[in-house]
C-alpha positions in Angstrom: 0.0 0.0 0.0 2.9 2.4 0.9 4.5 1.7 -2.5 1.3 2.4 -4.3 0.8 5.7 -2.4 4.4 6.7 -3.3 3.8 5.8 -7.0 0.6 7.9 -7.1 2.2 10.9 -5.4 5.1 10.8 -7.9 2.7 10.3 -10.8 0.5 13.3 -9.7 3.6 15.5 -9.4 5.2 14.4 -12.7 2.0 14.5 -14.7 1.0 17.9 -13.4 4.4 19.3 -14.4 4.2 17.7 -17.8 0.6 18.9 -18.3 1.6 22.5 -17.4 4.6 22.3 -19.9 2.4 20.8 -22.6 -0.4 23.3 -22.1 2.1 26.2 -22.3 3.5 24.8 -25.6 0.0 24.3 -26.9 0.4 20.5 -27.3 -2.9 20.0 -25.4 -5.8 22.3 -24.5 -7.3 22.6 -21.0 -9.6 19.7 -21.5 -6.7 17.6 -22.6 -4.9 18.5 -19.4 -7.8 17.4 -17.2 -8.1 14.1 -19.2 -4.4 13.4 -19.3 -3.5 13.8 -15.6 -5.6 10.9 -14.3 -4.5 8.7 -17.2 -0.9 9.3 -16.3 -1.6 8.6 -12.6 -3.2 5.2 -13.4 -0.2 4.3 -15.7 2.4 5.1 -13.1 0.5 3.6 -10.1 0.5 0.2 -11.8 3.9 0.1 -13.5 6.6 2.8 -14.3 7.2 1.1 -17.6 3.6 1.9 -18.7 4.1 5.5 -17.6 7.3 5.6 -19.6 5.5 4.4 -22.8 2.8 7.1 -22.4 5.5 9.8 -21.8 7.6 8.7 -24.8 4.5 8.6 -27.0 3.3 12.0 -25.9 6.8 13.7 -26.1 7.9 12.2 -29.4 4.5 12.7 -31.1 4.4 16.3 -30.0 7.9 16.8 -31.4 7.2 15.3 -34.8 3.9 17.3 -35.0 5.9 20.5 -34.8 8.2 19.5 -37.7 7.3 21.4 -40.9 4.4 23.2 -39.4 4.3 25.8 -42.2 4.1 23.2 -44.9 1.3 21.3 -43.0 -0.7 24.5 -42.5 -1.5 24.5 -46.2 -2.4 20.8 -46.4 -4.0 19.7 -43.2 -7.6 20.8 -42.7 -7.4 20.2 -38.9 -4.1 21.9 -38.5 -3.5 23.4 -35.0 -0.5 25.3 -33.8 1.7 22.7 -31.9 -0.8 20.0 -32.7 -3.0 21.0 -29.8 -5.0 17.9 -28.6 -8.3 18.0 -26.7 -9.8 15.5 -24.3 -11.3 13.3 -27.0 -7.9 12.9 -28.7 -6.2 12.2 -25.4 -8.7 9.5 -24.6 -8.6 8.0 -28.1 -4.9 7.5 -27.7 -4.9 6.3 -24.1 -8.3 4.9 -23.0 -7.8 1.3 -24.2 -4.3 1.1 -22.7 -5.6 2.5 -19.4 -8.3 -0.2 -19.2 -5.7 -2.9 -20.0 -3.3 -1.4 -17.4 -6.0 -1.5 -14.7 -6.7 -5.2 -15.5 -3.0 -6.0 -15.4 -2.6 -4.2 -12.1 -5.3 -6.3 -10.5 -3.5 -9.4 -11.7 0.0 -8.4 -10.6 -0.8 -6.4 -7.5 1.3 -3.6 -8.9 4.4 -5.9 -9.2 6.4 -5.5 -12.3 6.7 -8.6 -14.4 8.4 -9.9 -17.6 6.5 -11.1 -20.6 6.4 -14.9 -19.8 3.4 -17.1 -20.5 4.8 -19.7 -18.0 4.1 -17.2 -15.2 0.8 -15.9 -16.6 -0.7 -16.1 -20.0 -3.2 -13.3 -19.1 -0.7 -10.8 -17.8 1.5 -11.5 -20.9 -1.5 -10.9 -23.1 -2.4 -7.7 -21.4 1.1 -6.4 -21.5 1.4 -7.2 -25.1 -1.8 -5.3 -25.8 -0.4 -2.2 -24.0 2.8 -2.4 -26.1 0.7 -2.8 -29.2 -1.5 0.2 -28.2 1.3 2.7 -27.9 3.2 1.3 -30.8 0.1 1.9 -33.0 -0.4 5.4 -31.5 3.2 6.5 -31.9 3.6 4.8 -35.3 0.5 6.3 -36.7 1.3 9.8 -35.5 4.9 9.6 -36.8 3.6 8.3 -40.1 0.9 11.0 -40.5 3.1 13.9 -39.4 6.3 12.9 -41.3 4.6 11.3 -44.3 2.8 14.6 -45.0 6.3 16.2 -45.5 7.3 13.7 -48.2 8.2 15.1 -51.6 6.2 12.3 -53.3 2.5 12.3 -53.6 0.7 9.6 -51.4 -1.1 6.7 -52.8 -4.5 5.5 -51.5 -3.9 2.3 -49.6 -6.9 0.5 -51.0 -6.1 0.9 -54.8 -2.6 2.6 -54.8 -3.9 5.5 -56.9 -2.1 8.8 -56.4 -4.1 11.2 -54.2 -3.7 14.6 -52.7 -1.7 15.1 -49.5 -4.1 15.0 -46.5 -6.3 12.3 -48.0 -7.4 9.8 -45.4 -5.8 6.4 -46.3 -3.0 8.0 -48.3 0.4 6.3 -47.7 4.0 7.1 -48.7 7.2 5.1 -48.2 8.5 7.7 -45.8 5.3 7.5 -43.8 5.5 3.7 -43.5 9.2 3.9 -42.4 8.2 6.5 -39.9 5.5 4.3 -38.5 7.9 1.4 -38.0 10.4 3.8 -36.3 7.7 5.1 -34.0 6.8 1.6 -32.9 10.5 0.8 -32.5 11.0 3.6 -30.1 8.1 2.3 -27.9 9.5 -1.2 -27.9 13.0 0.1 -27.0 11.5 2.2 -24.2 9.7 -0.8 -22.7 12.9 -2.9 -22.8 15.3 -0.3 -21.4 13.0 0.8 -18.5 12.4 -2.9 -17.8 16.1 -3.5 -17.2 15.8 -1.2 -14.1 12.4 -2.1 -12.9 11.9 -5.8 -13.2 14.0 -8.9 -12.4 13.5 -12.3 -14.0 15.6 -15.3 -15.1 18.4 -14.5 -17.5 16.9 -16.5 -20.4 13.6 -14.8 -19.9 15.2 -11.4 -19.6 17.0 -11.7 -22.9 13.9 -12.7 -24.7 12.3 -9.4 -23.7 14.5 -7.9 -26.5 12.0 -9.4 -28.9 9.6 -6.6 -27.8 11.6 -4.1 -29.9 10.9 -5.8 -33.4 7.4 -6.7 -32.3 6.7 -3.1 -31.4 8.2 -1.9 -34.7 5.9 -4.2 -36.7 3.0 -3.2 -34.5 3.7 0.5 -35.4 3.7 -0.3 -39.1 0.7 -2.6 -39.0 -1.2 -0.1 -36.8 -0.6 2.7 -39.3 -1.7 0.5 -42.2 -4.9 -0.5 -40.4 -5.6 3.1 -39.6 -5.0 4.0 -43.3 -7.3 1.2 -44.5 -10.1 2.2 -42.1 -9.6 5.9 -43.1 -9.7 5.1 -46.8 -13.0 3.2 -46.4 -14.9 4.7 -43.5 -13.7 8.4 -43.5 -14.8 10.9 -46.2 -12.0 12.7 -48.1 -12.7 15.4 -50.6 -11.1 18.4 -52.3 -12.6 21.8 -51.5 -12.3 24.0 -54.5 -12.9 27.1 -52.3 -10.3 26.4 -49.6 -7.9 24.6 -52.0 -7.2 21.7 -49.6 -8.5 18.2 -48.7 -11.4 18.3 -46.2 -13.2 15.6 -44.2 -16.8 16.5 -44.9 -19.0 16.7 -48.0 -20.2 20.0 -49.3 -21.3 22.0 -52.3 -17.7 23.0 -53.2 -16.2 19.6 -52.3 -15.2 17.0 -54.9 -15.1 13.5 -53.4 -11.8 11.7 -53.4 -12.5 8.6 -51.4 -14.3 7.0 -48.4 -17.7 7.4 -46.8 -18.7 9.7 -44.0 -19.2 7.0 -41.3 -16.4 7.5 -38.8 -14.4 10.6 -37.8 -10.6 10.6 -37.1 -10.9 9.9 -33.4 -13.1 6.8 -34.0 -10.7 5.5 -36.7 -7.8 6.0 -34.4 -9.5 4.2 -31.5 -10.6 1.3 -33.7 -7.1 0.8 -35.2 -5.6 0.9 -31.7 -8.0 -1.7 -30.6 -7.2 -4.1 -33.5 -3.4 -3.5 -33.2 -3.6 -4.2 -29.4 -5.4 -7.4 -30.0 -3.0 -8.6 -32.7 0.0 -7.7 -30.6 -1.4 -9.4 -27.5 -1.9 -12.6 -29.5 1.6 -12.4 -31.0 3.1 -12.1 -27.5 1.2 -15.2 -26.3 2.9 -17.2 -29.1 6.4 -15.7 -28.7 6.7 -15.4 -25.0 
C-alpha cells in the first residue's frame, strides 16, 4: 500500500508538471490536461514502464507534430499550432491502454513482471496489448506527421492511386518507415526501462529484447490498419474554395475517397483496438 501511495504521489507530481509544460507549448488544450493527468496517474501507479510508454509517445509525437508546421498548415484541414490535442484525442490515444493497465494491475498487484506465459498467459496478453496500443499510436502519429512532408504524392492504400496530401488512407514510403520507427521507439523504451524495474531469469530477460521488433511491426501494422479504415470509412474530398483536402462533403467539395461513417478519433480508436489485439496474440505465441 505504501509503495502504491508513493507511486501515485510521484505520478501526480510528474503528470502535473508535464501537463503544465504541454499546455504552455499548446500540445494540449485545457480539456486535454484534465483528461491526461488521471490517465498518467493510473499508468504510473501500476507500472513505471507503462508510464514511460505514455510519456515517450506524448513527447515524441508532440515533437514530430511541430516539424514542418508551415508546410502542414497549407495541407491539413485540422491543423492546429503545436498539434493541440483535446480530451477526445487524449482518450482516443490512451483509454484502451488504461483499461488494460487496470486489469494488469489487478492481476499483478502492482508488481512489475516480464513477458512470460509460464508465469501468466493473461498478464503477458495484457502487457502485449499495451505495447501494441502505444506502438500503434506512436507509429500512426509519426507516419501522418512525417509522411505529410514527403516530396512524393501519397497513394491510396486500397487501390494505390495517387491522391492529394491529407487524404485519409494515403500512404508514402517515408510514412511507412516513420510508422515502424515510431513503434521501434516504444519497444525500445519498454525494454530499457524494464532492465531497471523488473527482475527475471536470464533467459527470460534476454527474450524481452524481442519486444523491440514486435513493437516496430505493430507500429507499421497499426498505421496501415488506420489507413485502410480511413480510406474506407472516412470521407475525403477536395474543397475548390479552400484549396485543400477536407473531411466532410459540401457543395464546393469534390469527393476523393471513403464514406462519411467515422471521424478521425473513431478511426484511431478502432485501429488501436485491433493492433492491441493482434500484438497481444503475438506475445502469447512468442513469450
